[in-house]
N, CA, C and O of each residue as an XYZ file, in Angstrom:
372
protein
N    -160.956    -18.902    -68.372
C    -161.445    -17.954    -67.399
C    -160.357    -16.930    -67.136
O    -159.176    -17.269    -67.066
N    -160.756    -15.695    -66.993
C    -159.842    -14.602    -66.724
C    -160.356    -13.842    -65.513
O    -161.558    -13.602    -65.395
N    -159.469    -13.466    -64.624
C    -159.846    -12.705    -63.443
C    -159.192    -11.348    -63.511
O    -157.972    -11.249    -63.644
N    -159.987    -10.301    -63.422
C    -159.445     -8.954    -63.437
C    -158.991     -8.579    -62.039
O    -159.527     -9.086    -61.054
N    -158.013     -7.699    -61.945
C    -157.395     -7.426    -60.655
C    -158.277     -6.640    -59.704
O    -159.141     -5.863    -60.110
N    -158.035     -6.865    -58.456
C    -158.626     -6.106    -57.366
C    -157.470     -5.281    -56.814
O    -156.577     -5.829    -56.169
N    -157.473     -3.991    -57.052
C    -156.334     -3.161    -56.684
C    -156.580     -2.452    -55.366
O    -157.644     -1.876    -55.137
N    -155.594     -2.505    -54.522
C    -155.629     -1.811    -53.240
C    -154.957     -0.461    -53.442
O    -153.772     -0.405    -53.769
N    -155.696      0.624    -53.252
C    -155.159      1.948    -53.510
C    -154.486      2.491    -52.263
O    -155.095      2.602    -51.199
N    -153.216      2.824    -52.422
C    -152.405      3.449    -51.390
C    -151.811      4.685    -52.052
O    -151.377      4.600    -53.201
N    -151.776      5.825    -51.379
C    -151.227      7.018    -52.023
C    -149.889      6.732    -52.709
O    -148.952      6.224    -52.093
N    -149.827      7.065    -53.972
C    -148.650      6.977    -54.824
C    -148.215      5.557    -55.175
O    -147.230      5.393    -55.895
N    -148.897      4.545    -54.704
C    -148.604      3.214    -55.230
C    -149.834      2.336    -55.091
O    -150.702      2.578    -54.253
N    -149.887      1.338    -55.910
C    -151.028      0.425    -55.911
C    -150.498     -0.984    -55.746
O    -149.467     -1.335    -56.320
N    -151.184     -1.779    -54.978
C    -150.795     -3.160    -54.775
C    -151.826     -4.050    -55.450
O    -153.024     -3.950    -55.184
N    -151.346     -4.913    -56.319
C    -152.229     -5.862    -56.985
C    -152.570     -6.964    -56.000
O    -151.680     -7.630    -55.470
N    -153.857     -7.155    -55.755
C    -154.261     -8.203    -54.822
C    -154.598     -9.493    -55.552
O    -154.312    -10.575    -55.037
N    -155.193     -9.413    -56.729
C    -155.468    -10.618    -57.507
C    -155.377    -10.304    -58.995
O    -155.880     -9.285    -59.468
N    -154.735    -11.191    -59.705
C    -154.621    -11.091    -61.159
C    -154.182    -12.467    -61.627
O    -153.052    -12.883    -61.371
N    -155.064    -13.168    -62.306
C    -154.684    -14.496    -62.757
C    -155.484    -14.916    -63.972
O    -156.549    -14.375    -64.270
N    -154.935    -15.894    -64.657
C    -155.593    -16.530    -65.791
C    -155.713    -18.019    -65.485
O    -154.835    -18.602    -64.849
N    -156.782    -18.619    -65.933
C    -156.887    -20.074    -65.845
C    -155.809    -20.671    -66.746
O    -155.482    -20.086    -67.778
N    -155.262    -21.804    -66.381
C    -154.220    -22.414    -67.211
C    -154.610    -22.547    -68.688
O    -153.755    -22.406    -69.563
N    -155.865    -22.812    -68.969
C    -156.294    -22.962    -70.366
C    -156.230    -21.651    -71.151
O    -156.228    -21.668    -72.382
N    -156.178    -20.511    -70.446
C    -156.100    -19.200    -71.110
C    -154.660    -18.705    -71.253
O    -154.418    -17.692    -71.910
N    -153.710    -19.405    -70.649
C    -152.313    -18.971    -70.692
C    -151.686    -19.228    -72.049
O    -152.081    -20.138    -72.778
N    -150.701    -18.404    -72.370
C    -149.948    -18.587    -73.609
C    -150.641    -18.048    -74.847
O    -150.228    -18.352    -75.966
N    -151.684    -17.254    -74.666
C    -152.442    -16.729    -75.798
C    -152.381    -15.212    -75.893
O    -153.079    -14.607    -76.707
N    -151.547    -14.597    -75.061
C    -151.411    -13.144    -75.087
C    -152.419    -12.395    -74.233
O    -152.378    -11.167    -74.157
N    -153.327    -13.127    -73.584
C    -154.353    -12.464    -72.765
C    -153.771    -11.786    -71.539
O    -154.169    -10.673    -71.194
N    -152.831    -12.450    -70.878
C    -152.217    -11.874    -69.683
C    -151.499    -10.573    -70.006
O    -151.621     -9.592    -69.272
N    -150.755    -10.564    -71.097
C    -150.042     -9.355    -71.518
C    -151.036     -8.231    -71.822
O    -150.813     -7.085    -71.432
N    -152.121     -8.551    -72.511
C    -153.128     -7.532    -72.842
C    -153.814     -7.002    -71.592
O    -154.024     -5.796    -71.464
N    -154.167     -7.900    -70.663
C    -154.799     -7.470    -69.418
C    -153.849     -6.593    -68.606
O    -154.247     -5.567    -68.054
N    -152.596     -7.013    -68.544
C    -151.622     -6.275    -67.770
C    -151.422     -4.879    -68.366
O    -151.323     -3.899    -67.628
N    -151.364     -4.786    -69.687
C    -151.209     -3.476    -70.325
C    -152.427     -2.598    -70.068
O    -152.284     -1.389    -69.885
N    -153.614     -3.179    -70.050
C    -154.822     -2.435    -69.707
C    -154.706     -1.852    -68.297
O    -155.031     -0.687    -68.068
N    -154.239     -2.672    -67.363
C    -154.061     -2.222    -65.983
C    -153.043     -1.092    -65.917
O    -153.278     -0.079    -65.259
N    -151.915     -1.263    -66.596
C    -150.868     -0.234    -66.600
C    -151.419      1.070    -67.162
O    -151.187      2.138    -66.595
N    -152.134      0.994    -68.255
C    -152.710      2.210    -68.856
C    -153.662      2.901    -67.883
O    -153.651      4.127    -67.771
N    -154.479      2.126    -67.182
C    -155.397      2.712    -66.207
C    -154.625      3.378    -65.069
O    -154.929      4.505    -64.678
N    -153.630      2.675    -64.545
C    -152.854      3.226    -63.436
C    -152.154      4.521    -63.836
O    -152.095      5.470    -63.054
N    -151.634      4.552    -65.037
C    -150.988      5.777    -65.510
C    -152.004      6.908    -65.664
O    -151.677      8.072    -65.434
N    -153.237      6.569    -66.053
C    -154.268      7.598    -66.234
C    -154.682      8.225    -64.908
O    -155.168      9.355    -64.883
N    -154.492      7.496    -63.800
C    -154.800      8.054    -62.481
C    -153.531      8.523    -61.778
O    -153.527      8.793    -60.577
N    -152.462      8.614    -62.549
C    -151.174      9.159    -62.111
C    -150.505      8.360    -61.000
O    -149.789      8.926    -60.175
N    -150.731      7.051    -60.972
C    -149.983      6.190    -60.056
C    -148.544      6.139    -60.541
O    -148.287      6.240    -61.741
N    -147.614      5.984    -59.626
C    -146.210      5.953    -60.031
C    -145.561      4.581    -59.845
O    -144.473      4.331    -60.365
N    -146.232      3.688    -59.100
C    -145.647      2.379    -58.850
C    -146.750      1.354    -58.626
O    -147.781      1.650    -58.021
N    -146.517      0.148    -59.122
C    -147.390     -0.990    -58.855
C    -146.584     -1.990    -58.031
O    -145.482     -2.372    -58.424
N    -147.125     -2.411    -56.897
C    -146.511     -3.433    -56.062
C    -147.282     -4.733    -56.289
O    -148.506     -4.774    -56.167
N    -146.553     -5.779    -56.616
C    -147.168     -7.059    -56.953
C    -146.666     -8.114    -55.978
O    -145.459     -8.323    -55.856
N    -147.578     -8.777    -55.287
C    -147.228     -9.953    -54.490
C    -147.573    -11.133    -55.385
O    -148.739    -11.487    -55.560
N    -146.540    -11.728    -55.939
C    -146.714    -12.694    -57.017
C    -146.741    -14.132    -56.533
O    -146.092    -14.485    -55.548
N    -147.493    -14.947    -57.233
C    -147.318    -16.384    -57.104
C    -145.916    -16.689    -57.641
O    -145.506    -16.097    -58.639
N    -145.179    -17.593    -57.006
C    -143.837    -17.895    -57.508
C    -143.814    -18.309    -58.980
O    -142.858    -18.009    -59.695
N    -144.852    -18.991    -59.430
C    -144.891    -19.437    -60.824
C    -145.162    -18.305    -61.803
O    -144.944    -18.469    -63.003
N    -145.631    -17.160    -61.319
C    -145.925    -16.020    -62.194
C    -144.819    -14.971    -62.192
O    -144.900    -13.979    -62.916
N    -143.792    -15.185    -61.385
C    -142.723    -14.185    -61.284
C    -142.089    -13.900    -62.643
O    -141.805    -12.744    -62.959
N    -141.867    -14.917    -63.436
C    -141.261    -14.727    -64.762
C    -142.115    -13.844    -65.653
O    -141.584    -13.018    -66.395
N    -143.423    -14.004    -65.593
C    -144.326    -13.155    -66.373
C    -144.147    -11.699    -65.982
O    -143.998    -10.833    -66.843
N    -144.161    -11.428    -64.671
C    -144.039    -10.049    -64.220
C    -142.665     -9.466    -64.548
O    -142.546     -8.274    -64.834
N    -141.632    -10.303    -64.506
C    -140.309     -9.829    -64.918
C    -140.327     -9.429    -66.392
O    -139.740     -8.412    -66.763
N    -140.988    -10.213    -67.229
C    -141.100     -9.860    -68.651
C    -141.869     -8.553    -68.843
O    -141.646     -7.830    -69.814
N    -142.773     -8.258    -67.912
C    -143.546     -7.014    -67.979
C    -142.757     -5.829    -67.419
O    -143.210     -4.687    -67.501
N    -141.576     -6.098    -66.850
C    -140.715     -5.029    -66.366
C    -140.599     -4.902    -64.858
O    -139.884     -4.025    -64.372
N    -141.281     -5.753    -64.104
C    -141.225     -5.688    -62.644
C    -139.934     -6.327    -62.137
O    -139.365     -7.205    -62.787
N    -139.486     -5.877    -60.977
C    -138.303     -6.447    -60.346
C    -138.639     -6.884    -58.925
O    -139.422     -6.241    -58.225
N    -138.027     -7.994    -58.519
C    -138.260     -8.505    -57.160
C    -137.547     -7.605    -56.153
O    -136.384     -7.246    -56.336
N    -138.268     -7.248    -55.085
C    -137.673     -6.422    -54.038
C    -137.509     -7.189    -52.727
O    -136.665     -6.846    -51.900
N    -138.317     -8.223    -52.546
C    -138.183     -9.044    -51.339
C    -139.041    -10.290    -51.486
O    -139.798    -10.440    -52.445
N    -138.903    -11.179    -50.510
C    -139.750    -12.366    -50.400
C    -140.542    -12.256    -49.110
O    -140.029    -11.770    -48.102
N    -141.795    -12.707    -49.137
C    -142.620    -12.725    -47.931
C    -143.108    -14.149    -47.687
O    -143.339    -14.914    -48.623
N    -143.259    -14.485    -46.411
C    -143.757    -15.809    -46.047
C    -145.226    -15.939    -46.413
O    -145.985    -14.970    -46.379
N    -145.607    -17.158    -46.763
C    -146.978    -17.456    -47.148
C    -147.371    -18.775    -46.505
O    -146.638    -19.314    -45.676
N    -148.517    -19.287    -46.885
C    -148.965    -20.596    -46.429
C    -149.009    -21.520    -47.626
O    -149.334    -21.057    -48.719
N    -148.708    -22.777    -47.488
C    -148.323    -23.463    -46.268
C    -146.939    -23.023    -45.789
O    -146.183    -22.398    -46.532
N    -146.627    -23.353    -44.559
C    -145.355    -22.974    -43.965
C    -144.208    -23.378    -44.890
O    -144.190    -24.482    -45.435
N    -143.266    -22.475    -45.054
C    -142.125    -22.733    -45.920
C    -142.278    -22.151    -47.317
O    -141.297    -22.052    -48.054
N    -143.480    -21.768    -47.687
C    -143.720    -21.166    -49.009
C    -143.452    -19.665    -48.910
O    -143.857    -19.007    -47.951
N    -142.767    -19.147    -49.911
C    -142.505    -17.705    -49.957
C    -143.017    -17.145    -51.269
O    -143.035    -17.829    -52.292
N    -143.435    -15.886    -51.221
C    -143.944    -15.200    -52.400
C    -143.037    -14.019    -52.724
O    -142.648    -13.272    -51.826
N    -142.700    -13.844    -53.994
C    -141.917    -12.673    -54.357
C    -142.786    -11.418    -54.364
O    -143.911    -11.429    -54.863
N    -142.250    -10.348    -53.807
C    -142.882     -9.036    -53.877
C    -142.106     -8.262    -54.930
O    -140.881     -8.157    -54.869
N    -142.838     -7.725    -55.892
C    -142.202     -7.078    -57.035
C    -142.716     -5.659    -57.188
O    -143.870     -5.365    -56.874
N    -141.855     -4.788    -57.670
C    -142.230     -3.407    -57.957
C    -142.140     -3.164    -59.454
O    -141.263     -3.693    -60.137
N    -143.062     -2.354    -59.946
C    -143.019     -1.913    -61.326
C    -143.210     -0.398    -61.315
O    -144.277      0.103    -60.958
N    -142.161      0.322    -61.711
C    -142.260      1.779    -61.812
C    -143.109      2.104    -63.015
O    -142.855      1.609    -64.113
N    -144.117      2.934    -62.818
C    -144.995      3.328    -63.914
C    -144.490      4.579    -64.624
O    -145.058      5.000    -65.632
N    -143.422      5.170    -64.095
C    -142.876      6.377    -64.712
C    -142.227      6.079    -66.050
O    -142.195      6.937    -66.932
N    -141.704      4.854    -66.210
C    -140.990      4.522    -67.429
C    -141.686      3.443    -68.257
O    -141.141      2.977    -69.258
N    -142.884      3.049    -67.843
C    -143.652      2.044    -68.588
C    -144.213      2.633    -69.864
O    -144.609      3.797    -69.913
N    -144.238      1.808    -70.892
C    -144.847      2.235    -72.163
C    -146.333      2.085    -72.095
O    -147.029      2.391    -73.063
């Protein structure tokens, strides 16, 4: 199963609200292809930055895609934190 993102549009940046793959779909290149599709779309609408509130287990994927962690935010359950990552679209391929 693959879930396409629900993007929250904010002037000059977009925040990814949901983007995930079922574990059985991981490791097959689907996430990279979906992410590149999203990047291409965002660039076509002249977005300059994507803000990602990542699951901690997906942070490595987003780092491989070029995103960098800018902060951590509290989540639930208490004590869980989520990395917030930025990806500049100005230099994305």
